[in-house]
C-alpha positions in Angstrom: 12.0 16.1 -7.9 11.2 13.6 -5.1 7.4 11.6 -5.2 6.0 9.6 -3.0 2.5 8.6 -2.4 0.4 6.8 -0.3 -3.4 5.3 -0.8 -6.3 3.6 1.1 -9.7 2.0 0.3 -13.2 3.1 1.2 -16.3 1.3 0.8 -17.5 5.5 0.6 -18.6 6.2 -2.9 -16.1 9.2 -5.2 -18.8 11.1 -5.5 -19.3 11.8 -1.3 -15.2 11.6 -0.9 -14.7 14.1 -3.5 -17.8 16.6 -1.5 -15.9 16.2 1.6 -12.6 16.9 1.0 -13.6 19.5 -2.1 -15.5 21.3 1.5 -12.1 22.9 2.9 -14.2 23.5 6.4 -14.6 20.4 6.6 -10.4 19.2 6.6 -9.5 19.5 10.5 -12.2 17.4 11.8 -10.3 14.7 9.8 -6.8 15.7 9.1 -5.4 15.7 12.6 -2.7 18.6 11.7 -4.8 21.3 10.3 -6.7 22.9 12.5 -8.1 25.8 9.6 -8.0 26.3 5.6 -9.3 28.9 3.8 -10.1 29.1 0.7 -10.5 32.6 -0.9 -12.8 31.7 -4.1 -14.0 27.7 -5.4 -11.9 25.3 -5.2 -11.0 25.0 -8.4 -7.0 26.0 -10.2 -6.0 29.4 -9.5 -8.1 29.8 -6.2 -5.6 30.8 -3.6 -5.5 30.3 0.4 -4.7 29.9 4.0 -4.0 26.6 5.7 -3.1 27.2 9.4 -1.3 23.8 10.9 0.6 22.1 13.3 3.3 23.6 12.5 2.3 26.7 11.4 0.2 29.2 8.6 0.7 28.2 4.6 -0.5 29.9 1.9 -1.4 27.4 -0.5 -2.7 27.7 -4.0 -4.6 25.0 -6.2 -3.2 24.6 -8.8 -4.9 21.7 -11.0 -8.6 20.5 -10.1 -10.6 18.2 -11.9 -13.6 18.0 -10.4 -15.0 14.8 -8.8 -11.1 13.1 -9.1 -8.3 15.2 -8.5 -6.6 18.2 -6.7 -3.0 19.4 -6.4 -2.4 22.0 -3.8 0.3 23.8 -4.0 3.1 25.3 -0.8 6.3 27.3 -0.1 7.5 25.7 3.3 11.7 26.4 3.1 12.7 28.4 0.5 13.8 28.0 -2.7 11.6 24.3 -2.3 7.4 24.2 -2.9 5.5 20.9 -1.5 2.9 20.6 -4.0 0.2 17.9 -2.6 -1.5 15.7 -6.1 -5.1 14.0 -4.2 -6.7 11.5 -5.9 -9.9 9.5 -6.0 -10.6 6.4 -8.1 -13.5 3.8 -8.4 -12.1 0.6 -7.5 -13.2 -3.3 -7.6 -16.5 -4.8 -6.4 -17.7 -1.4 -4.9 -14.4 0.2 -3.2 -12.5 3.6 -3.7 -8.9 4.2 -3.9 -8.4 7.4 -2.0 -5.0 8.2 -2.8 -2.5 11.6 -2.3 1.5 12.2 -3.3 3.5 14.5 -2.2 6.2 16.2 -4.8 9.5 18.6 -3.7 10.6 20.1 -6.5 12.7 23.7 -6.4 16.3 24.4 -6.0 16.3 22.2 -3.0 13.7 20.1 -3.6 16.2 17.0 -5.0 17.6 17.0 -1.1 14.7 18.5 0.7 12.6 16.3 -1.3 15.5 12.6 -0.4 14.9 13.4 3.1 11.5 14.7 4.1 9.3 13.0 1.7 8.7 9.6 3.1 8.3 10.6 6.4 5.2 13.4 5.2 4.3 10.9 3.2 4.0 8.4 5.8 1.5 11.2 7.2 -0.7 10.0 4.7 -2.7 6.7 5.8 -4.0 8.2 8.7 -5.4 11.7 7.2 -6.9 8.8 4.4 -8.7 6.7 6.3 -10.6 10.6 8.4 -11.4 10.9 5.1 -12.6 8.0 3.9 -14.3 7.9 7.5 -16.1 10.9 6.9 -16.8 10.2 3.7 -18.6 7.0 4.9 -20.3 8.5 7.4 -22.3 10.9 4.8 -23.2 7.7 3.1 -24.8 6.8 6.3 -21.8 3.9 5.4 -19.2 2.5 8.8 
């Protein structure tokens, strides 16, 4: 399994970040790749949904959710390959909050494709995480 992680810091509180992140209707507002995101239930482990991106429409599933802290969203983009996006928000020092997102590529072709695509995909994370941070900061009246 190959994995890559990227992080940004924000002045927004972890609670504000989580409110935005767990409200999937806001994803197109701060994630430049997402056109729509619909869950078939609550933001909880086991809930499935549909994410429409610039690359196409994908079936997704929340496989782990720790409210206020982290979640794991999984999808199959390429047959025999599972893409897992692991997202976390953590209170840091000096009133800062760290927002992190990692990609793990598994399945029979995961090692090969993860090595080829993992860091390329992860390199898109800082821009979307900064968008998330800005949205969370704005929700608290911060800039």
